[in-house]
C-alpha positions as a Markdown table, in Angstrom:
| # | Residue | x | y | z |
|---|---|---|---|---|
| 1 | Met | 228.8 | 131.4 | 82.6 |
| 2 | Gln | 230.0 | 134.3 | 84.8 |
| 3 | His | 231.9 | 134.3 | 88.1 |
| 4 | Arg | 233.2 | 136.9 | 90.4 |
| 5 | Val | 235.9 | 136.7 | 93.0 |
| 6 | Pro | 236.2 | 139.7 | 95.4 |
| 7 | Ile | 239.2 | 139.7 | 97.8 |
| 8 | Asp | 239.7 | 142.3 | 100.5 |
| 9 | Ala | 241.4 | 142.5 | 103.8 |
| 10 | Thr | 242.2 | 145.0 | 106.6 |
| 11 | Phe | 245.2 | 144.9 | 108.8 |
| 12 | Gln | 247.5 | 147.3 | 110.7 |
| 13 | Val | 250.9 | 148.5 | 109.6 |
| 14 | Phe | 253.3 | 150.0 | 112.1 |
| 15 | Lys | 250.6 | 149.5 | 114.8 |
| 16 | Tyr | 248.7 | 152.7 | 114.0 |
| 17 | Ile | 248.0 | 152.7 | 110.2 |
| 18 | Asn | 245.1 | 150.8 | 108.8 |
| 19 | Leu | 245.8 | 149.2 | 105.4 |
| 20 | Ser | 242.9 | 147.9 | 103.4 |
| 21 | Pro | 243.8 | 146.3 | 100.0 |
| 22 | Ser | 241.2 | 144.8 | 97.8 |
| 23 | Ile | 241.0 | 143.2 | 94.4 |
| 24 | Ser | 238.1 | 142.1 | 92.3 |
| 25 | Phe | 238.3 | 139.5 | 89.6 |
| 26 | Ser | 235.5 | 138.8 | 87.1 |
| 27 | Gly | 235.4 | 136.1 | 84.5 |
| 28 | Arg | 233.1 | 135.1 | 81.7 |
| 29 | Thr | 233.0 | 131.9 | 79.6 |
| 30 | Tyr | 231.4 | 131.7 | 76.2 |
| 31 | Leu | 230.9 | 128.8 | 73.9 |
| 32 | Ser | 230.8 | 130.8 | 70.7 |
| 33 | Arg | 231.9 | 134.2 | 69.2 |
| 34 | Glu | 231.2 | 136.2 | 66.1 |
| 35 | Arg | 233.8 | 137.5 | 63.6 |
| 36 | Leu | 232.7 | 140.3 | 61.4 |
| 37 | Ser | 234.1 | 141.1 | 57.9 |
| 38 | Trp | 233.2 | 143.0 | 54.8 |
| 39 | Asp | 231.9 | 141.4 | 51.6 |
| 40 | Asn | 233.0 | 143.7 | 48.8 |
| 41 | Asn | 230.9 | 142.0 | 46.2 |
| 42 | Leu | 227.7 | 142.3 | 48.3 |
| 43 | Gln | 228.8 | 145.5 | 50.0 |
| 44 | Ala | 227.4 | 144.1 | 53.2 |
| 45 | Glu | 228.7 | 143.0 | 56.6 |
| 46 | Arg | 229.3 | 139.3 | 57.0 |
| 47 | Arg | 229.1 | 137.4 | 60.3 |
| 48 | Asp | 231.0 | 134.1 | 61.0 |
| 49 | Thr | 230.3 | 132.2 | 64.2 |
| 50 | Thr | 233.0 | 130.0 | 65.6 |
| 51 | Tyr | 232.5 | 127.6 | 68.5 |
| 52 | Gly | 234.8 | 126.7 | 71.4 |
| 53 | Phe | 235.7 | 127.7 | 75.0 |
| 54 | Tyr | 236.4 | 131.4 | 75.2 |
| 55 | Asn | 237.4 | 132.9 | 78.6 |
| 56 | Leu | 237.2 | 136.6 | 79.2 |
| 57 | Tyr | 238.3 | 138.3 | 82.4 |
| 58 | Asp | 238.7 | 141.7 | 83.9 |
| 59 | Trp | 240.0 | 143.0 | 87.3 |
| 60 | Asn | 240.5 | 146.0 | 89.4 |
| 61 | Ala | 242.4 | 146.7 | 92.5 |
| 62 | Ser | 242.4 | 149.4 | 95.2 |
| 63 | Met | 244.2 | 150.1 | 98.4 |
| 64 | Ser | 243.5 | 152.6 | 101.2 |
| 65 | Phe | 245.5 | 153.9 | 104.1 |
| 66 | Asn | 244.0 | 155.7 | 107.1 |
| 67 | Thr | 244.7 | 156.4 | 110.7 |
| 68 | Thr | 243.5 | 158.5 | 113.6 |
| 69 | Leu | 245.7 | 161.0 | 115.4 |
| 70 | Tyr | 244.8 | 162.5 | 118.8 |
| 71 | Gly | 246.0 | 165.8 | 120.2 |
| 72 | Phe | 245.2 | 166.9 | 123.8 |
| 73 | Tyr | 245.6 | 170.4 | 125.2 |
| 74 | Lys | 245.0 | 171.4 | 128.8 |
| 75 | Pro | 244.3 | 175.1 | 129.1 |
| 76 | Trp | 246.2 | 177.2 | 131.5 |
| 77 | Ser | 244.0 | 177.4 | 134.6 |
| 78 | Lys | 245.1 | 180.9 | 135.6 |
| 79 | Leu | 243.8 | 182.2 | 132.3 |
| 80 | Phe | 240.8 | 179.9 | 131.5 |
| 81 | Gly | 239.8 | 178.8 | 135.0 |
| 82 | Thr | 239.5 | 175.3 | 136.3 |
| 83 | Arg | 236.2 | 174.4 | 134.7 |
| 84 | Ile | 237.7 | 173.5 | 131.3 |
| 85 | Gln | 239.5 | 170.1 | 131.8 |
| 86 | Thr | 240.8 | 169.2 | 128.3 |
| 87 | Ile | 240.5 | 170.1 | 124.7 |
| 88 | Arg | 240.8 | 167.2 | 122.2 |
| 89 | His | 241.7 | 167.4 | 118.5 |
| 90 | Val | 241.0 | 164.3 | 116.4 |
| 91 | Phe | 242.8 | 164.3 | 113.0 |
| 92 | Lys | 241.9 | 161.5 | 110.5 |
| 93 | Pro | 243.9 | 161.4 | 107.2 |
| 94 | Asn | 242.9 | 159.0 | 104.5 |
| 95 | Val | 244.7 | 158.1 | 101.2 |
| 96 | Ser | 243.3 | 155.6 | 98.7 |
| 97 | Phe | 244.5 | 154.3 | 95.4 |
| 98 | Ser | 242.5 | 152.5 | 92.7 |
| 99 | Tyr | 243.5 | 151.0 | 89.3 |
| 100 | Ala | 242.0 | 149.1 | 86.4 |
| 101 | Pro | 243.7 | 148.5 | 83.0 |
| 102 | Asp | 242.3 | 149.2 | 79.6 |
| 103 | Phe | 240.6 | 146.0 | 78.4 |
| 104 | Thr | 239.8 | 147.4 | 75.0 |
| 105 | Thr | 243.4 | 147.2 | 73.7 |
| 106 | Arg | 244.3 | 144.6 | 71.1 |
| 107 | Asn | 246.4 | 142.7 | 73.6 |
| 108 | Tyr | 243.4 | 141.3 | 75.3 |
| 109 | Gly | 241.5 | 140.5 | 72.1 |
| 110 | Tyr | 238.1 | 141.6 | 73.5 |
| 111 | Val | 237.9 | 144.3 | 70.8 |
| 112 | Thr | 239.1 | 144.1 | 67.3 |
| 113 | Asn | 238.3 | 145.8 | 64.0 |
| 114 | Tyr | 238.1 | 145.4 | 60.2 |
| 115 | Val | 238.6 | 147.8 | 57.3 |
| 116 | Tyr | 236.1 | 148.2 | 54.4 |
| 117 | Thr | 235.6 | 150.4 | 51.4 |
| 118 | Asp | 232.1 | 151.3 | 50.4 |
| 119 | Arg | 230.7 | 152.1 | 46.9 |
| 120 | Thr | 231.9 | 155.7 | 47.1 |
| 121 | Gly | 235.5 | 154.6 | 47.8 |
| 122 | Lys | 235.4 | 155.8 | 51.4 |
| 123 | Val | 237.7 | 153.7 | 53.6 |
| 124 | Thr | 236.4 | 153.1 | 57.1 |
| 125 | Thr | 237.7 | 151.2 | 60.1 |
| 126 | Lys | 235.0 | 149.7 | 62.3 |
| 127 | Glu | 235.7 | 148.4 | 65.8 |
| 128 | Tyr | 233.6 | 145.6 | 67.3 |
| 129 | Ser | 233.8 | 142.9 | 69.9 |
| 130 | Pro | 233.3 | 139.2 | 68.9 |
| 131 | Tyr | 231.5 | 138.8 | 72.3 |
| 132 | Ala | 229.1 | 141.7 | 72.1 |
| 133 | Ser | 226.1 | 139.4 | 71.7 |
| 134 | Gly | 227.1 | 137.4 | 74.8 |
| 135 | Ala | 224.7 | 137.2 | 77.8 |
| 136 | Phe | 227.2 | 138.9 | 80.1 |
| 137 | Gly | 228.8 | 141.3 | 77.7 |
| 138 | Tyr | 232.5 | 141.8 | 77.5 |
| 139 | Pro | 235.2 | 143.8 | 79.4 |
| 140 | Ser | 234.8 | 147.2 | 77.9 |
| 141 | Gly | 236.3 | 149.4 | 80.6 |
| 142 | Lys | 239.0 | 151.9 | 79.7 |
| 143 | Arg | 242.1 | 152.5 | 81.8 |
| 144 | Gln | 241.2 | 153.9 | 85.2 |
| 145 | Gly | 243.4 | 155.1 | 88.1 |
| 146 | Ser | 243.1 | 157.6 | 90.8 |
| 147 | Ile | 244.6 | 158.8 | 94.1 |
| 148 | Asn | 242.1 | 160.2 | 96.6 |
| 149 | Met | 243.2 | 162.2 | 99.6 |
| 150 | Ser | 241.0 | 163.5 | 102.4 |
| 151 | Val | 241.4 | 164.8 | 105.9 |
| 152 | Ser | 238.9 | 165.2 | 108.7 |
| 153 | Asn | 239.1 | 167.2 | 111.9 |
| 154 | Asn | 237.1 | 167.2 | 115.1 |
| 155 | Val | 237.6 | 169.4 | 118.2 |
| 156 | Glu | 235.8 | 168.8 | 121.5 |
| 157 | Met | 236.1 | 170.3 | 124.9 |
| 158 | Lys | 235.6 | 168.5 | 128.3 |
| 159 | Ile | 234.2 | 170.7 | 131.1 |
| 160 | Lys | 233.0 | 170.2 | 134.6 |
| 161 | Ser | 229.2 | 169.8 | 134.9 |
| 162 | Asp | 227.1 | 169.4 | 138.0 |
| 163 | Ala | 224.2 | 168.3 | 135.9 |
| 164 | Asp | 225.8 | 165.0 | 134.9 |
| 165 | Thr | 226.4 | 162.1 | 137.2 |
| 166 | Ser | 230.0 | 161.7 | 136.0 |
| 167 | Gly | 230.8 | 165.3 | 136.9 |
| 168 | Phe | 232.0 | 166.1 | 133.3 |
| 169 | Arg | 230.4 | 166.9 | 130.0 |
| 170 | Lys | 231.6 | 167.1 | 126.4 |
| 171 | Ile | 231.0 | 170.2 | 124.2 |
| 172 | Ser | 231.6 | 170.1 | 120.5 |
| 173 | Ile | 233.7 | 173.0 | 119.2 |
| 174 | Ile | 234.1 | 171.8 | 115.6 |
| 175 | Asp | 232.0 | 168.8 | 114.8 |
| 176 | Glu | 233.7 | 168.3 | 111.5 |
| 177 | Leu | 236.2 | 170.2 | 109.3 |
| 178 | Ser | 237.1 | 168.2 | 106.3 |
| 179 | Ala | 238.8 | 168.6 | 102.9 |
| 180 | Ser | 239.2 | 166.2 | 99.9 |
| 181 | Met | 241.0 | 166.1 | 96.6 |
| 182 | Ser | 241.9 | 163.5 | 94.0 |
| 183 | Tyr | 244.3 | 163.0 | 91.1 |
| 184 | Asn | 243.4 | 161.1 | 87.9 |
| 185 | Leu | 246.2 | 158.8 | 86.8 |
| 186 | Ala | 244.5 | 157.9 | 83.5 |
| 187 | Thr | 244.7 | 161.4 | 81.9 |
| 188 | Asp | 247.1 | 164.2 | 81.3 |
| 189 | Tyr | 244.5 | 166.8 | 80.8 |
| 190 | Gln | 243.2 | 168.4 | 84.1 |
| 191 | Pro | 244.1 | 165.4 | 86.3 |
| 192 | Trp | 243.6 | 167.3 | 89.5 |
| 193 | Ser | 240.1 | 167.5 | 90.9 |
| 194 | Pro | 238.6 | 170.6 | 92.7 |
| 195 | Leu | 239.3 | 171.0 | 96.4 |
| 196 | Ser | 236.1 | 170.3 | 98.4 |
| 197 | Thr | 235.9 | 171.6 | 101.9 |
| 198 | Asn | 233.2 | 171.3 | 104.6 |
| 199 | Ile | 232.6 | 172.5 | 108.1 |
| 200 | Arg | 229.9 | 171.5 | 110.5 |
| 201 | Leu | 229.2 | 173.1 | 113.9 |
| 202 | Arg | 226.8 | 171.4 | 116.3 |
| 203 | Phe | 225.6 | 173.9 | 118.8 |
| 204 | Ser | 223.1 | 171.3 | 120.3 |
| 205 | Pro | 221.6 | 167.9 | 119.2 |
| 206 | Ser | 218.8 | 169.9 | 117.5 |
| 207 | Tyr | 220.7 | 172.8 | 116.0 |
| 208 | Thr | 223.4 | 172.3 | 113.5 |
| 209 | Phe | 225.3 | 174.7 | 111.2 |
| 210 | Ser | 227.0 | 173.4 | 108.1 |
| 211 | Met | 228.9 | 175.0 | 105.2 |
| 212 | Ala | 230.6 | 173.6 | 102.2 |
| 213 | Ala | 233.0 | 175.4 | 99.8 |
| 214 | Arg | 234.6 | 174.3 | 96.5 |
| 215 | Phe | 237.9 | 175.6 | 95.0 |
| 216 | Glu | 238.6 | 174.9 | 91.3 |
| 217 | Thr | 242.2 | 173.8 | 90.5 |
| 218 | Tyr | 242.4 | 175.0 | 86.9 |
| 219 | Ala | 242.3 | 178.7 | 85.7 |
| 220 | Tyr | 240.1 | 180.3 | 83.1 |
| 221 | Glu | 241.6 | 181.3 | 79.8 |
| 222 | Phe | 240.5 | 182.5 | 76.4 |
| 223 | Asp | 240.6 | 180.2 | 73.4 |
| 224 | Lys | 241.4 | 181.2 | 69.8 |
| 225 | Asp | 237.9 | 182.4 | 69.3 |
| 226 | Gly | 237.9 | 184.6 | 72.4 |
| 227 | Lys | 235.6 | 182.3 | 74.4 |
| 228 | Val | 236.2 | 181.6 | 78.1 |
| 229 | Ile | 237.3 | 178.0 | 78.8 |
| 230 | Val | 238.8 | 176.1 | 81.6 |
| 231 | Gly | 242.4 | 175.5 | 80.6 |
| 232 | Asn | 245.0 | 173.0 | 81.6 |
| 233 | Thr | 247.1 | 175.4 | 83.7 |
| 234 | Thr | 246.6 | 175.5 | 87.4 |
| 235 | Glu | 245.8 | 178.5 | 89.5 |
| 236 | Trp | 248.9 | 177.7 | 91.5 |
| 237 | Ser | 251.1 | 178.3 | 88.4 |
| 238 | His | 249.7 | 181.9 | 88.4 |
| 239 | Gly | 250.5 | 182.3 | 92.0 |
| 240 | Arg | 246.9 | 182.1 | 93.2 |
| 241 | Phe | 245.0 | 179.7 | 95.4 |
| 242 | Gly | 242.3 | 177.5 | 93.9 |
| 243 | Arg | 239.5 | 179.5 | 92.2 |
| 244 | Phe | 236.6 | 179.9 | 94.7 |
| 245 | Gln | 233.6 | 178.4 | 92.8 |
| 246 | Gly | 231.2 | 179.1 | 95.6 |
| 247 | Met | 229.9 | 177.8 | 98.9 |
| 248 | Ser | 226.7 | 176.5 | 100.4 |
| 249 | Gln | 225.6 | 176.8 | 104.0 |
| 250 | Asn | 222.7 | 175.3 | 105.9 |
| 251 | Leu | 221.0 | 176.2 | 109.2 |
| 252 | Ser | 218.6 | 173.7 | 110.6 |
| 253 | Tyr | 216.6 | 173.2 | 113.8 |
| 254 | Thr | 214.3 | 170.4 | 115.0 |
| 255 | Leu | 211.2 | 170.6 | 117.2 |
| 256 | Asp | 209.6 | 167.6 | 118.8 |
| 257 | Asn | 206.9 | 166.7 | 121.3 |
| 258 | Lys | 209.3 | 166.7 | 124.2 |
| 259 | Lys | 210.7 | 170.2 | 123.5 |
| 260 | Met | 207.2 | 171.6 | 123.1 |
| 261 | Ala | 206.0 | 170.0 | 126.4 |
| 262 | Thr | 209.0 | 171.5 | 128.1 |
| 263 | Phe | 208.3 | 174.9 | 126.5 |
| 264 | Phe | 204.6 | 175.0 | 127.7 |
| 265 | Gly | 205.8 | 173.7 | 131.1 |
| 266 | Leu | 208.1 | 176.7 | 131.4 |
| 267 | Leu | 205.2 | 179.0 | 130.5 |
| 268 | Ala | 203.2 | 177.5 | 133.3 |
| 269 | Gly | 206.1 | 178.0 | 135.7 |
| 270 | Arg | 207.5 | 174.5 | 135.8 |
| 271 | Gly | 211.0 | 173.4 | 135.2 |
| 272 | Trp | 212.9 | 176.6 | 135.3 |
| 273 | Asp | 215.7 | 174.9 | 137.3 |
| 274 | Lys | 216.5 | 172.8 | 134.1 |
| 275 | Val | 216.4 | 175.6 | 131.5 |
| 276 | Trp | 220.0 | 175.2 | 130.6 |
| 277 | Glu | 219.7 | 171.4 | 130.3 |
| 278 | Asn | 216.7 | 171.7 | 128.0 |
| 279 | Phe | 218.4 | 174.5 | 125.9 |
| 280 | Val | 221.4 | 172.4 | 125.0 |
| 281 | Gly | 219.2 | 169.3 | 124.4 |
| 282 | Lys | 221.1 | 167.4 | 127.1 |
| 283 | Lys | 219.4 | 164.0 | 127.9 |
| 284 | Lys | 220.9 | 161.1 | 129.7 |
| 285 | Glu | 220.4 | 158.8 | 126.6 |
| 286 | Glu | 222.2 | 161.4 | 124.4 |
| 287 | Glu | 225.1 | 161.7 | 126.8 |
| 288 | Lys | 225.5 | 158.0 | 127.1 |
| 289 | Arg | 225.4 | 157.6 | 123.3 |
| 290 | Thr | 228.1 | 160.2 | 122.7 |
| 291 | Asn | 230.3 | 159.1 | 125.7 |
| 292 | Asn | 229.8 | 155.4 | 125.7 |
| 293 | Asp | 233.3 | 154.6 | 124.7 |
| 294 | Asp | 235.1 | 157.4 | 126.6 |
| 295 | Asn | 234.3 | 158.9 | 130.0 |
| 296 | Asp | 237.9 | 160.1 | 130.1 |
| 297 | Leu | 239.4 | 161.6 | 126.9 |
| 298 | Asp | 242.7 | 159.9 | 127.7 |
| 299 | Asp | 241.2 | 156.5 | 127.0 |
| 300 | Asp | 240.8 | 157.3 | 123.3 |
| 301 | Lys | 244.6 | 156.8 | 122.8 |
| 302 | Glu | 244.1 | 153.1 | 123.2 |
| 303 | Asp | 241.2 | 152.9 | 120.9 |
| 304 | Ala | 242.7 | 155.0 | 118.1 |
| 305 | Asn | 242.5 | 152.2 | 115.5 |
| 306 | Val | 239.7 | 150.0 | 116.8 |
| 307 | Asp | 237.1 | 149.2 | 114.1 |
| 308 | Pro | 234.1 | 151.5 | 114.6 |
| 309 | Met | 231.7 | 148.6 | 113.9 |
| 310 | Leu | 233.1 | 146.7 | 116.8 |
| 311 | Arg | 232.5 | 149.7 | 119.1 |
| 312 | Lys | 228.9 | 150.0 | 117.8 |
| 313 | Asn | 228.1 | 146.3 | 118.3 |
| 314 | Lys | 229.7 | 146.4 | 121.8 |
| 315 | Ser | 227.6 | 149.4 | 122.8 |
| 316 | Lys | 224.4 | 147.7 | 121.6 |
| 317 | Lys | 225.1 | 144.7 | 123.9 |
| 318 | Asp | 225.5 | 147.1 | 126.8 |
| 319 | Glu | 222.1 | 148.7 | 126.3 |
| 320 | Lys | 219.4 | 147.8 | 128.9 |
| 321 | Lys | 215.7 | 147.7 | 128.5 |
| 322 | Val | 213.7 | 150.3 | 130.4 |
| 323 | Ala | 210.2 | 150.2 | 131.7 |
| 324 | Ala | 207.4 | 152.0 | 129.9 |
| 325 | Asp | 206.2 | 155.3 | 131.3 |
| 326 | Val | 202.9 | 155.2 | 133.2 |
| 327 | Asp | 200.5 | 157.9 | 134.4 |
| 328 | Lys | 199.3 | 158.5 | 137.9 |
| 329 | Asn | 196.6 | 155.9 | 137.6 |
| 330 | Gly | 199.0 | 153.2 | 136.5 |
| 331 | Tyr | 198.0 | 153.1 | 132.9 |
| 332 | Met | 200.6 | 153.5 | 130.1 |
| 333 | Ala | 201.1 | 157.1 | 129.4 |
| 334 | Phe | 199.7 | 158.5 | 126.1 |
| 335 | Ser | 202.4 | 159.4 | 123.7 |
| 336 | Leu | 202.3 | 160.6 | 120.1 |
| 337 | Pro | 206.0 | 161.2 | 119.2 |
| 338 | Trp | 206.5 | 163.8 | 116.4 |
| 339 | Ser | 209.3 | 165.9 | 115.1 |
| 340 | Leu | 209.4 | 168.9 | 112.7 |
| 341 | Ser | 212.7 | 170.1 | 111.2 |
| 342 | Phe | 213.3 | 173.4 | 109.4 |
| 343 | Ser | 216.3 | 174.0 | 107.2 |
| 344 | Tyr | 217.5 | 177.2 | 105.5 |
| 345 | Gly | 220.1 | 177.0 | 102.8 |
| 346 | Leu | 222.2 | 179.7 | 101.1 |
| 347 | Thr | 224.2 | 178.9 | 98.0 |
| 348 | Met | 226.8 | 181.1 | 96.4 |
| 349 | Ser | 228.0 | 180.2 | 92.9 |
| 350 | Glu | 229.7 | 181.7 | 89.9 |
| 351 | Ala | 227.3 | 183.6 | 87.5 |
| 352 | Arg | 228.6 | 182.2 | 84.2 |
| 353 | Asn | 225.9 | 184.1 | 82.3 |
| 354 | Lys | 227.6 | 187.4 | 83.2 |
| 355 | Pro | 230.8 | 188.9 | 81.7 |
| 356 | Ile | 234.1 | 187.8 | 83.3 |
| 357 | Asn | 236.5 | 190.1 | 84.9 |
| 358 | Thr | 239.5 | 190.0 | 82.6 |
| 359 | Arg | 241.8 | 191.4 | 85.2 |
| 360 | Asn | 241.7 | 188.5 | 87.6 |
| 361 | Met | 239.7 | 186.0 | 85.4 |
| 362 | Arg | 236.9 | 185.7 | 87.8 |
| 363 | Tyr | 233.1 | 185.7 | 87.3 |
| 364 | Pro | 230.8 | 187.6 | 89.6 |
| 365 | Tyr | 228.8 | 185.5 | 92.1 |
| 366 | Ser | 225.1 | 184.9 | 92.5 |
| 367 | Phe | 223.1 | 183.7 | 95.5 |
| 368 | Thr | 220.3 | 181.1 | 95.8 |
| 369 | Gln | 218.1 | 180.6 | 98.9 |
| 370 | Thr | 216.1 | 177.5 | 99.9 |
| 371 | Leu | 213.8 | 176.8 | 102.8 |
| 372 | Asn | 212.8 | 173.2 | 103.5 |
| 373 | Met | 210.6 | 171.5 | 106.1 |
| 374 | Ser | 210.2 | 167.9 | 107.0 |
| 375 | Gly | 208.4 | 166.0 | 109.7 |
| 376 | Asn | 207.5 | 162.7 | 111.2 |
| 377 | Ile | 204.6 | 161.4 | 113.3 |
| 378 | Thr | 204.5 | 158.0 | 115.0 |
| 379 | Leu | 200.8 | 157.1 | 115.2 |
| 380 | Ala | 201.5 | 153.8 | 117.0 |
| 381 | Lys | 204.2 | 151.2 | 117.1 |
| 382 | Gly | 205.2 | 150.5 | 113.5 |
| 383 | Trp | 203.0 | 153.2 | 112.0 |
| 384 | Asn | 204.8 | 156.3 | 110.7 |
| 385 | Ile | 203.9 | 159.3 | 108.7 |
| 386 | Asn | 206.6 | 161.4 | 107.0 |
| 387 | Phe | 206.2 | 164.6 | 105.0 |
| 388 | Ser | 208.4 | 167.2 | 103.4 |
| 389 | Ser | 208.0 | 170.5 | 101.6 |
| 390 | Gly | 209.8 | 173.8 | 101.0 |
| 391 | Tyr | 209.8 | 177.1 | 99.3 |
| 392 | Asp | 211.8 | 178.2 | 96.2 |
| 393 | Phe | 212.9 | 181.8 | 96.5 |
| 394 | Asn | 214.0 | 182.0 | 92.9 |
| 395 | Tyr | 210.7 | 181.0 | 91.4 |
| 396 | Lys | 208.7 | 182.2 | 94.4 |
| 397 | Arg | 206.6 | 179.1 | 94.8 |
| 398 | Ile | 206.3 | 176.0 | 96.9 |
| 399 | Ser | 208.8 | 173.3 | 96.0 |
| 400 | Met | 208.2 | 169.6 | 95.8 |
| 401 | Thr | 205.8 | 168.4 | 98.5 |
| 402 | Thr | 205.7 | 164.7 | 99.5 |
| 403 | Ala | 204.0 | 162.6 | 102.1 |
| 404 | Ser | 204.3 | 158.9 | 103.0 |
| 405 | Leu | 202.7 | 156.3 | 105.3 |
| 406 | Ser | 204.7 | 153.3 | 106.3 |
| 407 | Arg | 203.8 | 150.2 | 108.3 |
| 408 | Asp | 206.4 | 147.8 | 109.9 |
| 409 | Leu | 205.0 | 144.3 | 109.6 |
| 410 | His | 208.1 | 142.7 | 111.2 |
| 411 | Cys | 209.3 | 140.5 | 108.3 |
| 412 | Phe | 207.6 | 142.8 | 105.7 |
| 413 | Glu | 207.2 | 146.5 | 105.2 |
| 414 | Met | 204.4 | 148.4 | 103.6 |
| 415 | Thr | 204.9 | 151.9 | 102.2 |
| 416 | Cys | 202.6 | 154.3 | 100.5 |
| 417 | Ser | 203.9 | 157.7 | 99.2 |
| 418 | Ile | 202.4 | 160.5 | 97.2 |
| 419 | Val | 203.8 | 163.6 | 95.6 |
| 420 | Leu | 201.4 | 166.6 | 95.8 |
| 421 | Leu | 203.5 | 169.4 | 94.2 |
| 422 | Pro | 204.6 | 170.5 | 91.6 |
| 423 | Tyr | 203.0 | 167.4 | 90.0 |
| 424 | Ser | 201.0 | 164.5 | 91.4 |
| 425 | Ser | 201.9 | 160.9 | 91.6 |
| 426 | Phe | 201.7 | 157.9 | 94.0 |
| 427 | Asn | 203.8 | 154.8 | 94.8 |
| 428 | Phe | 202.7 | 151.8 | 96.8 |
| 429 | Ser | 205.1 | 149.0 | 97.8 |
| 430 | Phe | 204.9 | 145.8 | 99.9 |
| 431 | Arg | 208.2 | 144.0 | 100.2 |
| 432 | Ala | 210.3 | 141.8 | 102.5 |
| 433 | Arg | 212.6 | 143.7 | 104.9 |
| 434 | Ala | 215.5 | 141.3 | 104.4 |
| 435 | Ala | 217.9 | 142.7 | 101.8 |
| 436 | Glu | 218.4 | 139.3 | 100.2 |
| 437 | Leu | 214.6 | 139.0 | 99.6 |
| 438 | Ala | 213.6 | 142.6 | 99.0 |
| 439 | Asp | 213.8 | 142.4 | 95.2 |
| 440 | Ala | 212.2 | 138.9 | 95.0 |
| 441 | Leu | 209.3 | 139.2 | 97.5 |
| 442 | Lys | 207.6 | 142.5 | 96.6 |
| 443 | Tyr | 204.5 | 144.1 | 95.1 |
| 444 | Glu | 204.7 | 147.6 | 93.7 |
| 445 | Lys | 202.1 | 149.9 | 92.2 |
| 446 | Arg | 203.1 | 153.2 | 90.6 |
| 447 | Ser | 201.2 | 156.0 | 88.9 |
| 448 | Ser | 201.7 | 156.6 | 85.2 |
| 449 | Tyr | 200.5 | 159.1 | 82.7 |
| 450 | Ser | 197.4 | 157.1 | 82.1 |
| 451 | Ser | 196.5 | 156.4 | 85.8 |
| 452 | Asn | 197.8 | 159.6 | 87.3 |
| 453 | Ile | 195.8 | 161.3 | 90.1 |
| 454 | Glu | 194.3 | 164.7 | 89.5 |
| 455 | Trp | 194.3 | 166.3 | 93.0 |
| 456 | Tyr | 193.1 | 169.7 | 91.8 |
């Protein structure tokens, strides 16, 4: 018999700090266990089964602290003019702690050992668990403990806009600037993790720039054989910032049927008065979605620690149904929504296959480029086609190419997907949409080596 008891809660401390403690308890009950020993006469392992009630348990606990800090700046009108109303900086620090003890120690009794001597006189100690053959296993986790720290920043600007009914519009200056790091409490060797940073700039709803960088905490050094290894001394102890391991950046843009219709309309001389609106991808629905909780930036002070899920559910209740578009004859307008996204990525990383610079203990850097494409076509309500492909600049060939067809059947969902390159395969599934029934009510058919499709 096995049972689990998860306990978690969320409450506020000092009005502005969200505290989320949690603990998970798991128990197992067995009616028998096996004791192992060594028979010197037979030179074989002997198993003795004993019966009774044996209770095994394990647990782990965690706790997180987070809050949201707001900073507002009103630019000097004589220098920046009167169009810029306010600049808002959102700062979100987060600290979490997790711990689980070592259940393999002799104190718990889940793991034990015996000593035996074989025919050659070799003495060996063998560890085992009397509950290894149990249906639910035994607590075998080693000691775990970590402290995770992260910060996230967002900077937005509110300006006057004649195109919006409210008279104001938000512009994203820095969509996200984040950093994260952790400390492993369960080890003394290299407990600090690398520093991971990320920046994302959203120039419009369809154009986003993102870049991630990683800084290693521990310095390179030579071992006794002259090989380069990562030692246990930090870069800080050498008076240096974390070792730059590399970065990756991504440029992406999305085309859809509405943008193309607007483009061809401009070629025909229609809609030039809305060029700016179409360039920044400004739509009333998008503006309402991004500003539904704040038409005035000052109101965010009151909602600094409101659960985001409550905001989301509240906004869903406020949504209103709209009438379908019709043509000039009164029929429903033909629509075939589609989207096509392009993404270019550039990765910079250490070239470990090249000689290291012994002066600053740094490797040279190498660059990798990727080009990806993905799209979606909605044939009708519930019918969707998705596809993706790309190009590998290193190998100078097309990367993995996939396509899928899905059908929404209300309570069920049907999906058929194929892989075209670099190998061919297929997958068909029919399953319930409810998460509780998805694994029980389903039918799947996958390709195998014997039934694989030869496309060419």
